[in-house]
C-alpha distance (Angstrom), angle and dihedral (degrees) to the residues before:
residue distance angle dihedral
M1 . . .
R2 3.80 . .
I3 3.78 106.0 .
G4 3.79 132.3 -172.9
I5 3.82 115.5 -165.8
I6 3.80 114.0 -160.4
C7 3.80 120.1 -147.9
P8 3.83 109.5 -169.2
Y9 3.81 92.8 -164.0
N10 3.78 135.7 65.4
Y11 3.80 97.8 -71.7
F12 3.81 92.6 -150.6
R13 3.80 95.4 55.7
P14 3.84 112.0 91.8
G15 3.80 113.6 -104.6
G16 3.78 142.8 133.6
V17 3.81 94.8 -108.2
Q18 3.80 92.2 51.7
I19 3.80 92.2 48.6
L20 3.81 92.6 49.6
I21 3.80 92.5 48.2
R22 3.80 91.5 51.5
G23 3.80 92.5 48.7
I24 3.80 95.2 46.3
A25 3.81 91.0 47.0
D26 3.80 91.7 52.1
S27 3.79 91.7 46.6
L28 3.81 93.1 48.7
Q29 3.80 90.9 49.0
A30 3.79 89.5 51.5
R31 3.81 86.6 56.5
G32 3.80 90.6 56.2
H33 3.81 101.5 -99.3
Y34 3.80 125.7 137.3
V35 3.81 106.1 -118.9
R36 3.79 134.2 -179.6
I37 3.81 126.4 177.8
I38 3.81 112.5 -140.9
A39 3.80 116.2 -157.4
P40 3.81 139.8 155.8
R41 3.79 117.8 -91.3
P42 3.82 109.4 -109.1
R43 3.80 123.5 -145.5
K44 3.79 90.1 -106.9
V45 3.80 114.6 42.9
P46 3.83 116.7 -166.7
K47 3.78 117.5 -118.8
D48 3.78 95.8 -118.7
V49 3.80 109.1 49.1
P50 3.84 113.1 177.3
S51 3.80 112.9 -108.0
D52 3.81 92.1 -120.4
I53 3.83 93.3 59.5
I54 3.81 118.6 97.8
L55 3.82 114.6 -165.3
I56 3.80 117.9 -161.0
G57 3.78 136.3 165.0
N58 3.80 113.2 -5.6
S59 3.80 141.3 -82.3
T60 3.79 130.0 -123.4
E61 3.81 128.0 -162.0
F62 3.79 120.0 -134.8
N63 3.80 141.1 158.2
T64 3.80 114.8 -98.6
P65 3.83 124.6 -143.5
F66 3.82 88.4 -108.0
A67 3.82 102.0 68.1
T68 3.79 95.9 -96.4
K69 3.80 138.8 94.8
A70 3.79 129.6 -115.4
D71 3.80 131.4 -166.5
I72 3.81 103.8 -155.8
G73 3.80 139.8 175.3
M74 3.76 119.5 -95.9
S75 3.80 133.3 -172.4
V76 3.79 127.5 -27.5
S77 3.80 127.3 178.0
N78 3.80 120.1 -96.2
E79 3.80 88.6 -128.4
K80 3.79 91.2 60.4
I81 3.80 91.0 48.4
D82 3.81 92.1 49.9
E83 3.81 90.6 49.1
L84 3.80 89.8 50.1
F85 3.80 93.6 51.2
A86 3.80 93.2 43.8
E87 3.80 91.3 53.0
H88 3.79 98.8 46.0
Q89 3.83 102.9 30.7
F90 3.80 94.6 -153.0
D91 3.81 119.3 -155.9
I92 3.81 90.8 -168.3
L93 3.78 132.5 31.7
H94 3.78 111.0 -167.4
F95 3.82 112.2 -162.9
H96 3.79 118.3 -161.6
E97 3.81 111.1 -157.9
P98 3.84 93.8 -6.4
G99 3.80 89.5 -179.2
V100 3.81 90.7 70.8
P101 3.82 106.3 101.1
V102 2.93 134.2 -84.3
L103 3.79 124.4 -20.5
S104 3.80 95.6 64.3
A105 3.80 92.6 51.8
Q106 3.80 91.3 52.3
L107 3.79 92.4 49.3
L108 3.79 91.7 46.5
S109 3.80 91.5 51.8
R110 3.83 90.7 59.5
S111 3.82 99.8 34.8
N112 3.80 125.4 116.3
A113 3.79 92.3 172.8
V114 3.80 128.4 95.5
N115 3.81 104.1 -81.2
I116 3.79 117.1 -144.1
A117 3.81 121.4 -174.5
T118 3.81 126.6 -158.4
M119 3.80 119.0 -166.2
H120 3.81 118.8 -151.4
A121 3.79 106.0 163.3
T122 3.76 127.6 97.8
L123 3.79 113.6 -161.1
P124 3.81 116.0 -140.7
T125 3.77 118.0 -124.6
G126 3.77 120.9 -103.9
V127 3.77 142.2 60.0
A128 3.81 95.4 -49.5
S129 3.80 91.2 56.3
K130 3.81 94.0 48.9
S131 3.79 91.5 46.9
F132 3.79 90.7 50.0
V133 3.82 92.6 51.4
T134 3.81 90.4 48.7
M135 3.79 91.4 49.7
M136 3.82 93.1 48.1
S137 3.80 97.7 43.3
P138 3.84 96.6 92.9
Y139 3.79 89.6 50.5
A140 3.81 91.2 47.6
K141 3.80 91.6 49.7
Y142 3.80 89.4 53.9
I143 3.82 97.1 52.0
E144 3.84 99.4 33.4
P145 3.86 97.2 78.2
K146 3.79 90.3 50.6
I147 3.82 93.4 58.1
D148 3.80 117.1 88.1
L149 3.82 102.7 -169.3
V150 3.80 133.2 12.0
T151 3.80 131.0 -151.6
A152 3.81 131.9 177.0
V153 3.80 131.2 -159.4
S154 3.81 94.1 -132.3
E155 3.78 144.5 0.5
S156 3.81 90.9 -93.9
A157 3.81 91.1 51.6
K158 3.80 88.3 48.6
Q159 3.80 89.8 56.7
T160 3.82 88.7 53.0
A161 3.80 89.4 53.3
L162 3.79 91.0 49.9
A163 3.81 90.9 50.4
Y164 3.80 86.6 66.2
S165 3.82 98.5 32.8
P166 3.84 110.8 28.8
G167 3.78 113.2 -159.6
R168 3.80 95.1 15.6
E169 3.82 117.4 139.6
V170 3.80 108.4 -113.2
E171 3.81 122.9 -175.2
I172 3.80 118.3 -155.3
I173 3.82 115.1 -130.6
P174 3.82 111.5 171.2
N175 3.78 126.3 -137.0
A176 3.78 117.4 -93.0
I177 3.80 142.1 -141.9
D178 3.79 137.6 -172.2
I179 3.79 97.5 -103.2
G180 3.80 93.5 -170.5
K181 3.79 91.9 56.9
Y182 3.78 93.2 53.8
A183 3.80 94.4 43.3
H184 3.83 92.2 55.4
K185 3.79 112.4 109.4
G186 3.79 100.8 -168.3
T187 3.81 101.7 92.0
K188 3.78 125.7 97.4
V189 3.77 133.4 -156.2
S190 3.78 120.8 -126.8
T191 3.80 116.6 -85.3
A192 3.80 92.7 -106.1
K193 3.77 91.3 58.2
Q194 3.80 101.0 39.5
K195 3.76 123.6 112.0
D196 3.78 115.9 -93.7
A197 3.79 99.9 -88.2
S198 3.81 92.0 -155.7
S199 3.80 89.9 65.5
D200 3.80 97.9 50.7
N201 3.80 94.7 91.2
K202 3.79 97.1 41.8
T203 3.79 123.8 103.1
D204 3.81 88.4 -128.1
K205 3.81 92.0 55.9
P206 3.81 108.2 168.7
K207 3.78 117.6 -96.7
T208 3.79 110.0 -139.4
I209 3.79 123.2 -147.8
L210 3.80 114.0 -165.1
Y211 3.81 131.6 -157.7
V212 3.82 121.9 -172.4
G213 3.80 120.5 -176.9
R214 3.77 148.0 74.0
L215 3.78 117.1 -51.5
E216 3.78 97.9 -120.5
K217 3.79 134.0 125.1
R218 3.80 100.8 -101.1
K219 3.82 91.9 54.2
G220 3.82 89.5 69.8
L221 3.81 98.2 -137.1
R222 3.82 92.7 147.3
Y223 3.81 89.7 62.2
L224 3.80 91.2 50.3
I225 3.80 90.4 51.9
E226 3.81 91.7 48.9
A227 3.82 92.6 48.6
Y228 3.80 91.5 44.4
A229 3.81 90.4 53.2
E230 3.81 89.0 56.2
L231 3.81 92.0 46.5
A232 3.81 91.0 49.8
K233 3.82 90.2 55.9
R234 3.80 87.6 63.9
H235 3.80 101.1 34.6
S236 3.79 121.2 41.4
N237 3.80 94.6 -170.5
V238 3.83 98.8 67.1
R239 3.78 128.2 101.8
L240 3.78 135.8 179.1
N241 3.80 125.0 -138.7
I242 3.82 117.1 -167.5
I243 3.81 118.6 -160.6
G244 3.79 117.8 -169.3
D245 3.77 140.3 47.1
G246 3.78 139.8 -124.0
R247 3.76 146.7 136.6
L248 3.82 93.1 -66.7
K249 3.80 95.2 60.1
K250 3.81 95.9 103.6
S251 3.79 93.4 46.0
M252 3.82 90.7 48.4
E253 3.80 90.8 50.3
A254 3.81 88.3 49.7
L255 3.81 90.4 50.8
V256 3.81 90.9 52.4
A257 3.80 89.4 52.0
K258 3.81 93.4 46.0
L259 3.81 92.7 51.4
E260 3.82 91.4 41.2
A261 3.78 88.2 -131.6
P262 3.82 107.3 179.0
N263 3.80 129.4 -137.4
V264 3.80 98.5 17.0
K265 3.81 118.1 150.8
F266 3.79 127.8 -172.3
L267 3.80 103.9 -152.8
G268 3.82 98.0 178.3
F269 3.79 120.3 -152.8
V270 3.79 115.4 -12.8
S271 3.78 134.2 -175.9
E272 3.80 120.5 -91.3
E273 3.81 88.4 -108.9
E274 3.80 91.9 54.3
K275 3.79 91.8 45.8
I276 3.80 90.8 55.1
A277 3.81 91.7 45.5
N278 3.80 90.0 51.8
L279 3.82 89.6 51.1
H280 3.79 89.6 52.7
Q281 3.80 91.8 51.4
A282 3.81 97.9 43.0
D283 3.80 123.4 96.1
L284 3.81 93.3 -154.8
F285 3.79 133.6 17.3
V286 3.82 114.3 -154.1
S287 3.81 127.2 -166.7
P288 3.84 107.7 172.9
A289 3.81 97.7 179.8
L290 3.79 112.9 165.5
F291 3.82 101.2 -156.5
G292 3.79 144.1 -30.1
E293 3.82 95.0 71.4
S294 3.79 113.7 126.8
F295 3.78 96.7 -178.5
G296 3.79 124.5 -12.1
I297 3.80 111.0 -117.5
V298 3.81 90.5 170.1
L299 3.80 88.8 60.0
V300 3.79 92.2 51.9
E301 3.82 90.2 48.7
A302 3.80 90.6 52.7
M303 3.80 91.1 47.1
A304 3.81 90.8 51.6
A305 3.81 89.8 49.3
G306 3.81 89.8 53.9
C307 3.80 94.0 -115.0
V308 3.80 117.2 143.4
T309 3.79 107.9 -119.6
L310 3.80 138.3 -147.6
A311 3.81 119.7 -169.8
G312 3.77 142.3 -177.4
N313 3.79 113.1 -97.7
N314 3.81 96.0 -114.3
A315 3.81 127.0 139.5
G316 3.80 95.5 -103.2
Y317 3.79 95.9 48.7
Q318 3.80 90.4 47.8
T319 3.81 86.1 63.7
V320 3.81 90.8 62.8
M321 3.80 103.6 32.9
T322 3.80 99.4 63.3
G323 3.79 133.3 147.1
R324 3.78 111.2 2.8
G325 3.78 87.5 -3.7
R326 3.81 89.3 74.0
I327 3.80 87.5 86.8
S328 3.81 83.8 73.9
L329 3.81 93.2 65.1
V330 3.79 120.4 92.5
D331 3.80 139.6 161.6
P332 3.83 101.2 -109.3
K333 3.80 92.2 -157.2
S334 3.82 91.5 61.6
C335 3.79 99.5 81.6
D336 3.82 95.2 -171.3
D337 3.80 93.7 50.1
F338 3.79 90.2 44.4
W339 3.80 99.9 53.3
Q340 3.81 93.0 39.8
R341 3.81 91.4 52.2
M342 3.80 89.3 50.3
E343 3.78 89.2 50.6
I344 3.81 92.7 52.3
L345 3.79 94.6 46.4
I346 3.80 92.2 48.1
Y347 3.79 102.3 41.8
D348 3.83 108.3 24.2
Q349 3.81 102.6 87.5
E350 3.81 94.6 -171.9
V351 3.79 91.6 55.1
R352 3.80 90.5 46.5
K353 3.80 91.2 51.1
L354 3.81 92.2 52.0
W355 3.80 91.0 46.1
H356 3.81 92.6 52.0
K357 3.80 91.1 50.1
W358 3.81 90.7 52.1
A359 3.81 95.2 44.9
K360 3.81 94.8 47.7
E361 3.81 91.3 61.3
E362 3.82 97.7 33.3
V363 3.79 95.8 55.6
K364 3.81 94.9 57.4
Q365 3.80 92.6 79.4
Y366 3.81 91.2 64.8
D367 3.80 99.3 59.2
Y368 3.82 114.5 127.1
P369 3.83 97.4 -117.1
K370 3.82 91.2 57.6
I371 3.80 95.3 45.3
T372 3.80 93.3 43.3
A373 3.80 90.2 52.6
M374 3.80 88.6 55.6
Y375 3.81 91.7 52.6
E376 3.79 90.6 45.4
A377 3.80 89.3 55.2
I378 3.83 90.5 51.0
Y379 3.81 90.7 51.1
K380 3.80 91.8 51.1
R381 3.77 90.8 47.2
G382 3.79 90.6 52.2
L383 3.79 92.3 50.0
S384 3.80 91.0 48.0
E385 3.80 92.9 50.5
K386 3.79 91.5 47.2
K387 3.80 90.5 51.4
K388 3.80 91.9 50.3
S389 3.79 90.7 47.8
G390 3.80 90.1 51.1
E391 3.79 92.0 50.0
K392 3.80 90.0 55.0
């Protein structure tokens, strides 16, 4: 098949959608398909753009109604779109987050391919969410008839899809990771970020808590810092490493100072290799996101790396932390519950053993070959239905 995968965001800005698109594209190519990733051209284009990336139009950064930023595709000429389709002759166009204005709508308006949509977003509850749905409804009504089949990465993302298209059939296909890459134990972090080697053989060996994510309000980092400060009052051998950056960095550093929380390091952005190495070395991975998570790819990555995980009790994370994994869900705003759950997951070896046993089996379902096969089946179904419709 000839497949075009549409990324509505700046492809070169780190994000779960971008990572999934890259992985699915690689996996589809390994299966012999012709694949191109179509994305808006950002203001700053890296020197080495992969040969399977097609940049069109432009992207613009703006603040969303949900306390985060997005860098999304804006207008491109119809002539450029027609030239693109004529050159590549796509059988399938796979739109991730087609409701993000406006690139997807323009491509859909000119497409003769089978159009597949994948929904990622989970809308938070409340007035802002309802207002956003109302505002986007005309746009959704325009693109909805042009989409042949719809998938969602989780049950919560499916409910978002149904908010725009009531009664539409939506198949759930989870996000994916390269399990083998995360399970590998051969990488090392840079010397500045390694554990204190002198403490490795001590009985009070430091227990490392790790956060990976953007430093923005909805990610709940302030609640992790507050709970960590309480935990550190009771255990002198804990430390907190924070990977990521964002506009709240200075205020988070100020909070650490105000609470006199010891052994906290802000490591900024790190390479994928260093992120994985940090996961291997950590005793507990914590992602206290409050809302806006449709799945929880960071949780799956931590599970694959063998790192015990604690997560905010939001709708998306509930999709991943099921069964025995529900012990990993906590209300980040409840400081007492938060620090006590960290304490249990760090120090109770029986609980940790049971968690590892659960995670080792649970994570297998998210490997790229399995998820790619599900998308491949959707593509074939779309082509089959289009053929039948044409015969009629």
